[in-house]
N, C-alpha and C positions, 0 to 999 in steps of 0.2 A: 367486749361486753361479756357479762356473766352467762355461762351456759347452764341452763336450769333443767334438771330432769325431775318430773313429779310423778310419784308412784300413787296412783288412785285406782281404787277398786273398778270404777266404771267411768265412762264418759257420757255425755248428754245424749248420744245416740243409742244408749243401752236402754231397754224397756223399763229397767228398775232404777233408773236415774233419779236423784232427788236433790235436796238442797245443798248437799256437799259438792256435787257435781256443778251446780250453778256457781258456787263460790269459786272452786278451783278454776273453771273455764273463764270466768269473768276476769279473775287475776291474771291468768295465763295470757288472755288476749291483750290485756294492758301492757304486760311485761314484754310481750312480743312486739307490740307496737312501738315500744321505746328502744328496741334494738336488741333485746336479750333473746338468743336462741332458746326456745322452750319445747321441750318434748314431754309428753304425757304417756307413761306406761300404763296400760289398763287392759281389762278383759276383752276378749273378742266378742264381736256383735254379729249376729247373723245378717248377711247382706251387705256388710260394711268392709272396706279393704283392711288388710293387716297393717298397712303403712299408708297413712293419709295426712295431708296438711290442710288445715282449714283455719281461716282467719289468722295465718301466720304461725299457728301452733302445730306441731307435728304430733300425730297420734299413732303409737305403736301398740297394736292390739294382739294379745296372745293369751291363751289360757282361759279357764273357766272361773267359776266362783272361788275356788282355792288354788287352782293350778296357776293363776295369774301371779301369785306371789312367788313361786318358783321361777316363772318366765321372767319376771322383773329382775330377780337376783341374778339370773343368767345374763341378762342383758348388760347388767353392770359389770359383772365379772369378766365376760369375754370381750368387752370393749365395743359392743354394738352401739352404746350410747357413751359419750364422753363429757360428763358434766363438770362444772366447777363447783356445783352445789346441788345436793339432792333434797327434795321435799317428800317426806313420807306422810301421806294423808291417812291418818289412823282412825279408820272407822271400826273400832273395836279391836280387830286383830292387827298387831303391828307387823310392818314389813321387815323389820330388823336389817334394814339396808346397811347400817353401820358395820355389820359383820362382813360385808363383801365390798366395801368401798372405803378408800382412805380419805375421800373428799368429805367436807363438812356436810352433816345432815341436820335439816330442820324438820321438826315434827309439826304437822298441822292436825289439830284435834278439835273436833266441834264440841263433843261432850263425852263424859265418861259414861260407859254403858252398864254400870252396876245393876240397875233395875231391869235391863233388857235381856241380859244373858238367860236367866231362867224362863223368861216368856218365849224366847225363840228357840232355846235348845234344851229346856227342862233341866233335869239333873246334870246333864253334861255341860251346862252353862258355867259350872264351876271352873272348868278348864279354860274358858275364855276369860273368865273373871281373873284367874291366876295370871294368864299371859298379859292382861291389860294392866293389872294392879301391882304385879310382882316382877314379871320378867321385863316388860317394856321400860319401866323406870330405871332399871339397872343398865339395860343396853344403851339407853339414850341419856345416861346420867351426865354426859358432857354436852349434850345437844341443846339448842335453843328450841323453844316452843312457840307456836302461834295458835291462838284460839279465837273464838268469835264472841265471847261474852265474859263478863266478870264473874258470873255464876261458875262457868267451866274453869276459869283461872283459880278460884277457891277450891273447886273439886280436885284439880291437879295438886294443889298444895297438900290436900289430904292424903295423896298418894306419895308424898315426900318430895314433890318437885318444887324447887326453890321458885317462889313467884317472881323473883329477879330475872329468871330465865324465860319468863313467859310474857309475850306481847299480845295485845288484844286487838284484833283486826275485824271489827263489826261487819257483817254482811251489808252490802249495798241494797238498795231497794231497786228492783228491776223497773225499767221505764214502762208505765202502764200503757197497755193497748187501749186507744180510745174506744169508748162504748157509748152507743146512743140508747142503750136499754135503760128504761126507767125503773126506779126503785119500785118494787112490787107493792101493790096497794093491800096485800095480804101477808101475814107473817111468813117469812121464808128464811131458812137456815142453809149455809153452804159449808161443806167439808171439802177441803183441798189437800190432796197429798197421796203418797203411795198407800196402797191397801195391803197393809201387813199388821200382824198382831199388836205390835208395840204402839202403833197409832191410836188403837183403841176406839175404832169408829163405832164399835158396839154401844158404847156409852151414849152416843147421839141417837142411835136407833132406838134404844130403850127410852131415852128422853122423849122421842117422838111418840112412842106408844103411850107413855104417861100423860103427854100434854095434848093429844089430839081431841079430847072431849072438851078441854078448855078452849083450845084454838082449832075449831073445826076446818078452817081453811089453811092449816099449817102445811107447808111443803119443805121437804129436806132434800137438797141436791148434794150428792157425793160425787166428787170429780177426781179422777185418778184411777190408775190401774195397779194390779198386784195380785200375787198368788192367793191372797186371802179373800178375794172378791166373792167367790162362791160361798164361803162361810157367812159373809155379811148378807147376801141375798137370801140365804136359807133362814137366817135370824129375822130378817124383815118379814118373811112369809109366816114364820112361826108366831110372830107377835101381831100378825095382821096389819102390818103398816106398809106392805109393798105398794099400795096405791098413793101413799104420801111420800115415800122414800124412793128417790130415783137414783140408781147407780149408772152414771153416765159413762163410766170408763174413761178412756183417753178422749180429749177433745182438743181442738185447735186453740190457738191463743185468743181468737176473737170470740169464740164460744165461751171460753173460760172467763174472759173479761166481762161479758154479758151476764153470766151467772153471778159473778162477784158483785157487779153493779146492782143487780136485782135484789140481792140478799139483804135482809136486815142485820143479820148477825153471822159472823164466821165462827165455826165450832173447831177447836183444836184441842182434843182430848188426849193427846199424846202422853205417854209415861215420861218422855224426855225429849227435848229438842236442844240442840246447841244455840239456836237463834229462833228459827221459825220464819222461813221466807214466806210461808202461806199467810202469816199475819200481816206482813208489810205489803204483801201483794193485795190483800183484801183491803187494807187500810188505804192503798193508793186509789181504790175506787169509793172511798168514803164508807167502808164497812168495818165496824169494830169487831173484835174477836173475844172469845171466852176460852180460857185455858186454866190449867191447874197451876197453882202458885209454886209448887215444888217440882216443876217440870223443867228445870234447868234454865236456859236462856229466855224462855218465854216470859220469865219475870222481869225481863228487860225490853224485849220487843213489845211488850204490853205494859203500859203504865196504869195500874189498877184504879179504877174509877175515873180515869181521864181519857185513855184511848181504848179502853176495853175493860174486861173484868177478869180478875184472877180468883179462882176457887180454892177454898181449903176443904178437904174432905173428899168424898167419893161420889158414887152415882147420884144419890139423893141431892147432895149439895150442887152438883153440876146441873141436874134438871131444874132445880129451883133458880139457879142463876139465868139459865135460858128463859125460863117463864117470866122472870122479872123484867128482862129486857124485852121480850116479845109483847108484853103487856103495856109498854111504854114506848112507842114509836119515836116520840120527841127525844127521849134519852138516847135511843139508838142513833138518831140523826146527830145529836150534839157530840156523842162519842166518836161517831164517823168522821165529822168534820175535823175534830182534834186529832184523830188517828192519821188522817191524810196529811196534815201538817208535820206530825211527828215523823211519819214514814219517809217523807221527802228529805229529811235531814241526813239520811244514810246514803252515802256515795261509794260506788265501786272504785272511784279514783282514790278516795281516802283509804279504802280497804287495801288496794294494791300498793300505795305508798308505804303503809306500814309494813307489809310483807317484803317490799323492795328494801326497805331499810334493814331488816332483819338479815336478808340475804346478803346485803352489802357488808354488814358487820361481820358475819361469820367467814366471809371470803377475804376480808381485809381487817385483821385484828387490830390494826392501829386506830380503828374508829372508836374502840372502847365499848363498854357495855351500854347500849342504848335502851335496854328494857326498863331499866329503873326510871329513866327519864320519861319514856313513854307512860308508864304506869302512874307515876307521880302526878303528871299532868292530865290524867284521864277525865277529870270532871270539868276541866276548864276549856278545853278546845272548842266545844260547841255548846250552846246554851238551848234548852228546851223552848220551842216556839209556840207551845200550846198555852193559850191564855187561861190558866186555872188558878184558883186561890190556894190549892195545896202546894206544899213545898216538894220540889222533885229534885233528885240528885242524879242527872243524866250522866252517861259515860260518853267516852269518845266515840264519835261516829265516824 
C-alpha cells in the first residue's frame, strides 16, 4: 500500500484548528482504513504527545507556528518518515517539501490567500503573497494539486497553474449531532468558526447594532475561539450590544448542534473560504447561511436564493441581507430545508476517493492524467436534489 505523509500546519487537537484540519483528518482516516500507512507532520500541541496514533493515523508533532515547517523538512530529510508520496497542505505558506524529497508531492490548497495577507500581517503581507503567488507555483510546477472548490481551481489558474493538474475534492458534510433543541421563536443568528481577523465577525456585531431596534428580541451567538476574541468583545461593548451578542468560546459538539438548530440564520462574513464547513454544518440542522459572493468557495457551498444568500457589497449590504431574512421566518425555513438536502450530498468518502485517485496517479505514472477526466465530468456526477425552479449547475461532490 502507498505510504502517505501529510504536512499540515495543525491537527484537530490544536486550539486553532479549523476546516482545513477537518478535511485532512477525515481523508487521512479513510485512507488509513483502506490500508495506507498515513502520517501527519504538524505543530506541537500543549498536553499532547509528540508521537501519537489515533484512528489509524500517526501524528508527529514538532515545532511551533513557523518552526513546524523546518521540523517537517528535517523529518523528510533524515528519514524519520519514509513516504511513497507527500501531501503539502498549503495554508498560505508553502512547505517546499519538493526541495527535500525525491518522492512525488501533491499540493492540497483550500484557497488562495490574496486578500488575507494584508489583514493578518499588514505591509509584511506582501512577503506571504510573493511566496504563495510566485515562489510556490515555480517549486511545485511539476506537482499535482487538489483543492476543495471550482472557485479555488480558477484562482490557481490565475497564478499560472494548469487546471489540468488540479482536481477538485469537495469537503464532505460532517455527520450532524442530533439535537432536540427547537427553532427559536425569536430572531437568532449564529456565527461559527475561529475568531481571527479575516473571519470578519465584526460585520455581524455591527449588523446586530443596526438591527436591534427593528428586531428587539434579536440574539447573536458567536461560537468558536481565537486570539481575536477580546477585540470582538470590546467592539460589542463599544456598540452597546453585549447584551444581545454572546461570545460562547469553545463549546462541545452537543452545545454547538443545539445553537445551530435554534438559529434562524448562519452568518459567514469571511473575506475568503475554500469551502465553508460552517455552512454545511448549519445546513445539516436546517439553518441557511449568509455570506459574501466573492469569498471563494462560499459561492459553491451556498446556492444563492436556494440554500442561503450571497451578498454583493459591504457592511450595509450584509446588514440588509440579514434583515430581509430575519423579517421572513418562513423564507428562512424554506431555505433551511433546501440547505439540509444540499449539504447531505457531500460525502467524505467521495472526497477521499478523489484524493486517493490523485495519489495513485502520481505514484503510478502508467495510470495517466486523471485530472482532466475528473474535471470534465464535474457537473455530471451528482445532481442537485433541491426542488427549485432556478437552473443550477452543481459541481462534483
